[in-house]
N, C-alpha and C positions, 0 to 999 in steps of 0.2 A: 147533801152532795159535797160535804166538806167545805173548805174555804176556797170556793171557786172564784177566781179573779180573771176576767178577760185580759189577754195579752194585748197591749196597745203599742208598746214600743220596745223591741228587743234591746237589751243592753249591748254595748260594744263587744263584750266578751265575758266569759264566765271564769272565775277563779277556781271553780269546782272541777276537779279532775273527773273525767267521764270515760268509762270503758264501754265497749260495744259488746252486747250479748245477742248472738245470733240464735234465734229459736229454731231448732232443727229436729224436734221430737215428733213432729206430725207423721202418723203412719200412712197417710194417703190412701185410705181404704177405697175412696171413690176413684182414685187415679190408678189403683192396682199396684202401687209401689210406694216405698217411703219417699216423701217429698224431697228430702235432702239429696237423694240420688237421681232425681229427674234431671235429664239433660235438656238445656235450652241454649241455643246458639253456641254449641260446642263445649259448654261448661255445665257442671251440675248447678242446681239452684243453690246449694250450700257454698260452692266455690264462688259463685257470683256475689252472694251476700257477704261472704268474708272479705273478698277483694274490695267491695264498696266500704265495708266497715274499716278496713285498714287505711283507707284514704282519710279517715276522720279521727280515728282513735289509735293510740299507741298500744293499748291493751285490748285484745279481742278474745272473747270466750265463745264457745259453742255450747248451747244448752241441748244436751242429748247424750246418748250412750257413748262410752269410751271409743268405740270403733269409728265414730264420726270425726275424731280429732284430725286436724291437718297439720303439716309441718309448722311449728311455732305457734299453733293455735290450739290450746287444750280444749277438750270437751269436759263439761261439768254435768254429771248426771244427778238428777234429784232422786231422793229416796222415798218419794210420795207417789206411789203408783196410782194412776187414775185421777190425779188432782189437776193435771194440765198445766197451762202457762203460769198460773200462780206459783206453783212449786218450782217451775223453771226459773222464774224471776228471783225467787228466794235463794235458790242454789247459786245463781249468778252473783247476787249481792254478797253472799257469804264468801265466795271464792275471789271476787274482784279485789285488786289492790286499790282501785280508784274509789272515790267517794260516792259515785253514782254509776248506773249503767243505762245506756240507751238501747232499747230493745229493737231488734231488726228481725222480722219473720223471714225465714228463707223462702217462703212461698210468695213473697211480695218482691218480684225481681226487678222492679223499676223504681224503687225508692231513690230519689236523686241524692247525690252527695250533698248538694246545697241544702236539702231538707234536713239531713242529719246534722250538718254544721249549724244550721239555723236553730234547731231545737237545742243543740248542745250549748249554744250561746246563752240560753235561758236557764241553764242548770242551777244557777244560784237562787232562782226566784221562788222556789217552793220545793216540797218533798217529791211531788209528782208533777211533771210537765207533760201534758197530753193533748193531742189534737181533738177538737170537737167539731163535728160536721153535721149541720142540720139537726142539732140536738142530740146527736149520738157520739159517744166516745169512740176513739180509735186506740184502745188500751195497749195494743201490741205494736204501736209505733211511738211509744212514749219514753220518758226518762224517769227512773226511779232511784231515789237516794237511799243510802243505808239506813236512814231514819224509818224506811218502810219495812225493814226486816222483821222487827218484833210484831207490828200489826199484822203482817202476812202470816207469821207463825200462828198467831192467835186465831186468825180467820180459818186457817187450815185445821187447827185443832178443833174448831167449832163445826167442822164439816162444810165450810164454805168453799166453793169452787170458782165463783165469779170474781174476776180481778177488779171489776169496777166497784165492788163492795169495799175495797180498800180506801176508796176516795172519801168515804165518810169518816175515816180514821186519821187522815193526814191533811197537810196543806196542799191544795191542788191549784195549778195554774192551767187554765183552759186556753189553748191556742187555736183561735178560729181561722177560717179561710182568708179573712182579711189580712192575716199575717203570713200563713204558710203558703198561700197561693203563689207568692213571688219566689218561693223555694221550689215549687212544683208546678212550673208553667204548663206542662202537658196533662196535669191532673191524674198521674198514674201512681202516685205514692201508695195509695191504698188498694191498688189492683192486686188481687191474690189468686192463686191457682189451687182450686179444689177439685176440679172435674176435668175430664178429657177435653171438653169444649173450651174451658178456660185456658188449658195448655195450648190448644190450637190457636186461640186468640193471641196468646203470648208469643207464639212462634211467628204469627203474622206481624206483630208489633216489632219483633226483633228484625225481621226481614225488611221492615220499613225504616230501620235505624234507631228504634227506641232502645233505651238502656245501654 
């Protein structure tokens, strides 16, 4: 599982520059529409994620086709059809000026800004900074440095699609709930929308003031 070291004390800040990479390539088959275009609380999921990212990072990229670009926020398409988030992370790392990217899935509409800032403060600590919950990785809420680019290319060339397999190739810092819970007091960072039922739940949360 790579060099997995539990996070005990976040540093005061990271010298490593971090860009935000909003994952927006999900086709939303179970929702019946592309996830990026789903409207929640008067804004699309993509617009919500980008706005949150801009509170944390000066450089924001969208992982998805060119038509998803927003003013001042370019879209970075990957050329690996069917590979999924692994190819999206690689495309983001290749395009980013920053030394690392923090991944934000557009279908997780309640990721707190404090959560993103907290993870970003750990960016110097390893090649990958990733939450670990009850023994399960949350790979689409992590930070990936440019040191991950070559291992990702190799995994893709070998036919690998699981992003967690990267963790055997690089230095990994696992961030447990004892750390990230203070950045996510409502426990909604990992809530994501895949089904109409989950969208309805998200609408209820927004109506109650979440996000």
